[in-house]
C-alpha positions in Angstrom: 32.1 29.0 22.5 30.2 29.9 19.4 27.6 27.7 18.2 26.9 26.5 14.5 23.7 25.2 12.8 24.0 23.1 9.6 20.7 23.8 7.9 19.1 22.2 4.6 21.0 19.0 5.0 19.6 16.0 3.2 18.4 14.0 5.7 19.5 10.6 3.7 23.2 12.0 3.4 23.1 12.8 7.6 21.8 9.2 8.0 24.6 7.6 6.0 27.1 9.9 7.7 26.2 9.2 11.1 26.1 5.3 10.1 29.6 5.4 9.1 30.6 7.0 12.2 28.9 5.2 14.4 30.4 1.9 12.8 33.9 3.3 13.1 33.1 4.9 16.8 33.4 8.4 15.7 31.4 11.2 18.1 29.8 13.5 15.6 31.5 16.4 17.0 34.9 14.9 17.1 34.7 13.7 13.4 33.3 17.2 12.4 36.3 18.6 14.3 38.8 16.4 12.7 37.3 16.8 9.2 37.8 20.4 9.3 41.3 20.5 11.0 42.4 18.3 7.8 40.7 20.5 5.6 42.1 23.7 7.2 45.7 22.2 7.2 45.9 20.9 3.8 45.5 17.1 4.8 42.5 16.5 2.8 41.1 17.9 -0.8 37.4 18.1 -1.9 37.1 15.8 -5.2 34.5 18.1 -6.8 34.5 22.2 -7.1 32.6 24.3 -5.0 29.4 25.3 -5.9 29.0 27.9 -8.3 27.5 31.6 -6.4 25.0 33.3 -9.0 24.4 36.5 -6.8 22.5 38.2 -9.9 19.5 36.2 -9.2 19.6 36.5 -5.2 16.4 38.7 -6.0 14.8 35.5 -7.0 15.1 34.1 -3.4 11.8 35.4 -1.8 9.8 34.3 -4.7 11.3 30.6 -4.5 10.9 30.2 -0.6 7.3 30.9 -1.1 6.6 28.9 -4.5 9.1 25.9 -2.6 6.7 26.1 0.7 4.1 24.5 -1.3 3.8 20.3 -0.5 3.5 19.8 -4.2 6.9 22.1 -5.4 9.7 19.4 -4.9 7.7 17.0 -7.2 7.7 19.1 -10.1 9.7 19.1 -13.2 12.4 21.8 -13.8 10.1 23.8 -16.1 7.0 23.7 -13.5 9.3 24.7 -10.6 10.1 28.0 -12.9 6.7 28.2 -14.0 5.9 28.3 -10.1 8.2 30.9 -9.5 7.1 33.1 -12.1 3.7 33.0 -10.6 4.6 33.9 -7.4 6.4 36.9 -8.6 4.0 37.8 -11.3 1.8 40.1 -8.6 4.8 41.7 -6.9 6.9 44.4 -8.2 9.2 42.2 -9.5 6.2 41.0 -11.6 7.7 42.6 -14.9 10.8 40.1 -15.1 8.9 37.6 -15.8 9.9 37.8 -19.8 13.5 37.7 -18.7 13.0 34.9 -16.2 10.8 33.2 -19.4 13.7 33.6 -21.6 16.2 31.6 -19.6 17.4 28.5 -21.0 16.5 24.7 -19.5 20.0 24.0 -18.5 20.6 27.5 -17.1 17.3 27.0 -14.8 18.5 23.9 -13.7 21.7 25.8 -12.4 19.8 28.6 -10.9 17.2 26.2 -9.1 19.8 24.0 -7.3 21.6 27.3 -6.2 18.4 28.6 -5.0 17.5 25.5 -3.1 21.0 25.1 -1.5 20.9 29.2 -0.5 17.4 29.7 0.3 17.7 28.4 4.1 14.4 26.4 3.6 12.8 24.7 6.3 12.8 20.9 6.3 10.5 19.0 4.5 8.1 17.1 5.7 8.7 13.5 5.1 10.0 10.3 6.7 13.6 10.1 7.9 15.5 7.1 9.6 16.7 7.4 13.5 19.4 4.8 14.3 18.1 3.1 17.4 20.2 -0.4 17.5 23.9 -0.9 16.7 26.1 -4.1 16.8 29.7 -3.9 18.0 32.5 -6.1 16.3 36.4 -6.4 16.6 38.0 -6.2 12.9 40.9 -8.8 12.1 43.4 -5.4 13.3 42.0 -5.4 16.7 40.0 -2.2 16.2 36.1 -2.1 17.1 33.6 -0.9 14.6 29.8 -0.4 15.3 27.2 -0.9 12.7 23.3 0.0 12.5 21.3 -2.9 12.5 17.7 -1.2 13.7 16.0 2.3 12.3 13.1 3.9 13.9 11.0 5.9 11.2 10.4 9.4 11.6 7.7 11.9 10.4 4.6 9.3 10.6 1.2 10.6 11.7 0.2 10.1 15.4 -0.5 6.4 16.4 1.6 4.9 13.5 5.1 3.3 13.7 7.4 2.0 11.8 11.0 0.2 11.9 13.6 -0.8 9.4 15.8 -3.5 10.8 18.4 -5.5 9.1 17.7 -9.4 9.5 16.9 -12.6 7.6 19.0 -11.4 4.7 18.2 -7.6 4.1 16.6 -4.7 5.3 12.9 -5.5 6.6 10.0 -2.8 7.3 7.5 -3.1 10.2 4.8 -0.9 9.5 2.2 -0.8 12.8 -1.2 0.9 12.2 -4.8 0.5 12.8 -6.1 -1.8 10.2 -2.8 -2.8 9.0 -1.5 -6.4 9.0 1.4 -6.7 11.7 4.3 -8.4 9.4 7.7 -7.7 8.3 7.8 -6.8 4.4 11.3 -7.1 2.4 14.0 -7.8 1.9 15.6 -4.6 0.6 19.6 -4.0 -0.2 19.9 -0.7 1.7 17.7 1.2 4.5 16.9 4.1 2.3 15.1 1.7 -0.5 13.4 0.2 2.5 12.1 3.9 3.4 11.7 4.6 -0.2 9.2 1.4 -0.3 7.3 2.5 2.5 6.8 6.1 1.7 5.5 5.0 -1.5 3.5 2.3 0.2 1.9 5.1 2.2 1.3 7.4 -0.9 4.0 9.9 0.8 7.0 11.4 -0.5 9.9 11.4 2.2 12.2 14.2 2.3 
């Protein structure tokens, strides 16, 4: 049986997907197969158009990859990202195209950058992500079983640091454990993703 790998997936989208799947009792593989079968036989349709392909800019991928490997790249605005790509290519055989790229309008730059990000097979950006470690089971009024996540472990922290994000006492709260840091729960937040953003900002980090 062939194996397939999903690359460059937003960790927060994966977290939301698996959280709902767990809540509704779906094993991940079974859910993927069910969705694929429903799409293949026409039972469901996607509400947005497929992503536009821009093969004329495929030659930029190597320069985009080089620029995107820098830790600060994802924090840049559109024009600075564009300049970073030009800087990567300027001393290569393709450098003569810099004037052509410099004339690309802003809205087109956004479209090209989005396409390059989606098609360049970049390694996952280092940062903080959520791993579900605690679930609650319940029975709905219709007699169906539901599972919901109430406790997450935070992944991506430096050695000897730990953090949990847990739903209790009116919202999602953060427990961050590190040397010299007071051990206490902070919050509440409306969602685990908001709590993760708060933790990342507190640490001066940018989560993936």
